[in-house]
N, C-alpha and C positions, 0 to 999 in steps of 0.2 A: 390678285385682288386681295384687298385686306380682310382679316377675319371680323373686323368690325362691320364691314360693307356686307361680307357673305351673311351675318348674322341679322342684318337689317332686311335683307333681300328675302331670307327663310321667312322673317318674322311678316313680311309681306303677303307671303302666301297664304298663311296659318288666318291672316286677317280676312282675305279675300274667301278663306274656304268658310269660315264662319259667318260673313257678311250674306254669302248665299242669296236667297231672296229676301234679307234683312232689309232691304231698300224699301220693300212693301210691307214691312212688319210680317206678313204671312203672304203667300203667292196669292194675288189677289183674286184672280179669276176661278180657281177651282178650290182652294181651301178656305176662303174667308167667304166666299159665296155658298160654298157647300154647308157651312155652319148658318148664316143667315136664312137659307131656304129650306132646310131639314129641320133645325133646331128653332128658330124664330120666325118661321112660316112666312119670309117675305115671298114676294112675286120676283120673278127674274126682270121684270121691268122693273123694279126698285132697285134691285141690285145692279141693274144696267146703268141705272142713271148715277149712282153712287161711284161707280168706277169710272164711268166717264168722265165727271167731275175731278176724280182722283187724276187721272191721266192728263186732261187738260191743265189741271194744276201744276203739275210735272212740267209740261211742256211750257207754260208761262213762264216758271221760274227757274227754267234750267239754265238760260243765258246768264242771268244774274247770279245764281249760285255760282256758275263757273268763274264769274270776274270776282266774287267774293274769296274763291277758293284762290284764285290766282294771286290776287294781292294780299292775301293774309300770310304771317309768318307762323300762325297758329294752326296749322293745318290739322295737326292731329287732335286738337281739343275740339276742333269744328267738327271733325268726322266722326268722335265720340258723341260727342253732343248730338249730332243727328241721327247717330243709331240709336242712342237712349231716347231721345225724343219719339222716333217712329215706332221704337217697341211699345213705351207707354201707350201712345195713341191706338195701338193693335190691341192691346189689352183693354183699352177703355172702349172698343170698339165691341167688345165681346160681353164687357159688364154691363153696358149701357144699352144694347139693343133690345127693343120691345116687341113684341109678337106683333106680328103683322104689319111692321114698319109703322108703327103709330107715331114714332119719333124721328121719322124720316128726315126733317130738316135738320136736325142735330146731326143725324147720322152723315149726310151730304156733306155738312161742314166740318165733321171730323176728318173726312176723305179730303176737302179742299186742303186743310192745314198740313195733313199729312203728306199730300202731293208734293206740296211746297218744301217742306223739310227734308222729303227723300232725295230731292232734286239736287240737294247738297252731297249727297253720296258718291254718285260715279265721278264727279269732278274732283272730289275729295282723294279717293284714293289713287286716280290716276295723278295726281299732282303729287302728292306724296311719293308714288312710284317714280315718276320722272325726276323728283327732286334727289332721289337716292342712286337710280341708276343712270340717269341722264337720257338724253334724245336717242343715244345711238344703242343703248340697252334697251329701251322703252319697248320694241317690238317684241322681244323675246320675252321681257317680264310681262307686260300686258298678256301675251299668249297664256304664260305661265297663271297669271292672276285668273284670267277667264276661265281655264280649264278647272283650277280648283273652286273657283266660283260657281259653276256648275255641279261640280260634284257636291258641293255644300248644298246647293239647291235641292238635289237627289235625295240627300239623307234628310233633310228637312220635311219634304215631301212625303218621303217614305214614312220617317217618323209619324208627322202628323195623320197620314192615312191609316196607320196601325192603331193609333189612340182612337181615331173617329171609328174605326169598325169594330172595336170591342166597346166602345163607347155608345155606340149608335143607340137612340136618335139625339139624346143628350151630348153633343159632341164638343161643347165649349171646352174641356181640359186640353183639346189639340193646340189651343194657343199657349200653352205652357213652353213649347219648342222655340216660341220667339224670344222670352226672355232667356233662355238657355244662351242660344245663337248669340244673342246680344252680349251677354257674360263672356262668351269667347272671343269675340271682336273685341270688347274693352281691354280684355288681359293681355293680348298679343299687341293691340294698338300702344297700349302704354308701356310696353318694353321696348318700342322702337325708340332709339337715342335721339333726341331731337338735333344734335350735332352731325348726324348722319343725313339729314335732310338738308340740300342746297337749295335755298328758296329762289334763288337768281335762276340756277339750273331749271328748276320746275316752271318757271315761266318762260325758258326759252331765250333767257337773257345774258347766257354762257354758251362758249362753243363747249363741245365734249372733251376737250382738251383739260378743262378745268373743272368738269362734272365727275362723278364716281365711277362711271361704267369702265371702268380700266379694264375688265376683263373681256368686253366685248370689241375692245380696239386693239388687240392685238394682232389680227390680223389686216389691220389698216392703220399702218402708223404715219402715212403721209398725210399732209395737211389737205390734201384737194379731197380727201375721204371724210374730212370733218367740217360740218357748215361752221361757218362764222356766226359770231355773236353780233346782234345789232350795233350798229357804230354809237348809236345816241344812248344805248342801254335804256329805251322805253318800248312797252308793250306793243303790240299791233294794236291798232284801234278796230271797233266792229265794223266801220266803213270799208277798212284795208281788206277786212277777212272777206266782205260780199264781192270783192273784187278778184277773187281766187275762183277761177271756173272749175278747178278740181274739187275744191271744197262744196262749192255749191252743188255739182253732179252727185257727188258722194251723199249730201244732204238729201236730195232729192230720191235717190235710191232707197236710202234708209226709211224715209217716209213712207214710200210706197211698199215696202216691205214691211212694215209693222201695221199700216192700212190694211193690207190683205191678210196678216197673221192675226190681227186682232179677232176676226170672225170664227179661227179654227177651234179654240178650247170652247165657247159658248155652244157651238153647233155639237161637237163630240160628247159633251153633257147631255145634251139633249136627247141623245141615242140612249141613254142607260134609264 
């Protein structure tokens, strides 16, 4: 593996570390709701409506966001812009929130916009990852990204929780962790050399013999272990994807998981 490719992969892990829960600005269910309920005297119903709108906005914009990232050769700039925008919207949430949810319509609007913006983040990181390591190295690198992403989440939540503990009941200062994390994302993201990202490989239009994942190919030199690139060099259409039964089953499983998981944290918070 070249030193350039090794450096790009290291930077990917650091980007994932600082992303943490930046895709939500701050963790939606526990940290932002704690601020709105304890400092701004929102009701659980008002907070629930806000974050329902946020989640539905992410759901609606996720597929278009994927296609935007898939077709763009400016993936790094788009991901950086999404990180900056969601951070700004998070800080705006803290600054503009009025007591008892007097401007709830404005807050719901903010969450709708933020949901659409944050939909760019997962496909952005994944497309950059595949462009650097290729499809053969994708599984290993995504696992590394996710491990560091969850570690970053833990650090963000711990930092915000400590700030909230010592500043209660006026815990708005906890939002400072969001721009700090964003600065880390931008710093390491901008250090990735654009030439290290193969945009055709990121779209699955190249076989791994042409991608950058050379360190993962040492154990499988024969061509039968490498998937062939599409002959016409065109991406798969949405209708073709819907014909993939494995993908559909996986989608249903993910939907059911998040449907059941969505009730856990609100119930836990009500016990305190």
